[in-house]
N, C-alpha and C positions, 0 to 999 in steps of 0.2 A: 354173655355180656351184651347189654343193650346200648343203644346209641348214646344215651345220656351218660352212662358209665364211661364209655370210650372218650367222650368229650371232656368229662371231668378229669380223667387220667391224663389226657393230652394237655389240659390246662396246667395241671400240677407239674408235669414234666417240663413244660415250656415256661413255667413261672408267669403265666398270664401274658406272655409276649406273643405277638403275631408272627407265625412261622414265615408267612409270605413276606412280611416286612423285613425279617432277618435276611432272607434270600436276596431281596432287592438291595439291601445295604451291602451285602457281600459282593454282589454283581457290580454295584457302584464303585466299591473299593478296587475291584479288578480293573475296571475301565479307567479309574483315576490313575492307577499305576502305569497302565499302558499309555495314556495320554501324556503323563509326565515324562515317560521314557522317550516318546516321539518328540516332544517339545525340547527336551534336553539334547537329543541327537541333532535336531535342527539348529539349535543355538551353538552346539559344539562345532558342527560343520561350517556354519556361517562365520564363527570366530576364527577358525583355521584359515578359511579362504579370504578373509578380510585382513589377515596378517596380525590378528590379535593373540596368537599363540594357542596353546591348548589349555582348556580349563577342565581339569579332572574333577574338580569340586562338584560340577554338575552331576557327574555319574556317581559320585559318593552319595549325594542326596537321593538320587533315583534308586540306587541299590539299597539304601537304608530303609525305604518303605517296605519292600517285600521282605527284607531281612527281619524287621520287627514283626511282621505278620507271621513268618515261619517260626520265629522263636516263641511267639504266643501259642501257635498251634502245637509246637513240640511240648511246651510246658503243660498244656491242657490235655493233649492226646497221647503223649509219650511214644510217638511213632518214630522209628529210625529214619525213615525217609524225610520227615520234617526236620529232624536234627541235621541230616546231611545237607539238605538245601539251605537251612539256616546258617550252617558253617560256611558253605560256599559263598553265600551273600555277604557274610561277615568278613571273609577274606577279601572279597571284592571291595567292600566299603573301606577296609583298612588300607588296601593297596592304592585305591583312588585317592583316599584322604592323604596318605603319605606322599603320593606324587604331587598332589595339589599344594601341600604345605612346602615340599621341597622346591617346587617352582616359585612359590611366593618368596621363600628365603633367598633364592638365587637372584630374583629380580629386585629384591629390597635395596633401597638406597640408604636405609638407616643402618643396616647391619654390615 
């Protein structure tokens, strides 16, 4: 197999998409998740120390990003590890969402 055949096969496999660009996007998504987790933690701690209570909604949002990513990876790759991690993040999102909604209902002056 010569160089041109290898390049042609690679283009077909990657559907004319740049592999390097895909890797950069993946790396960017990882950093985006990390930055959002750090920022949410900062806001979470500041809110607690300023007497604003606990906002579990921040972590529900932060956990939702990797949760969605792992569900997509599981659907595409069918790996048990991806399913396990997706389920863990899903439980986290549900728990944080429930805690946030419960806190809102308790603090509500309308209900």
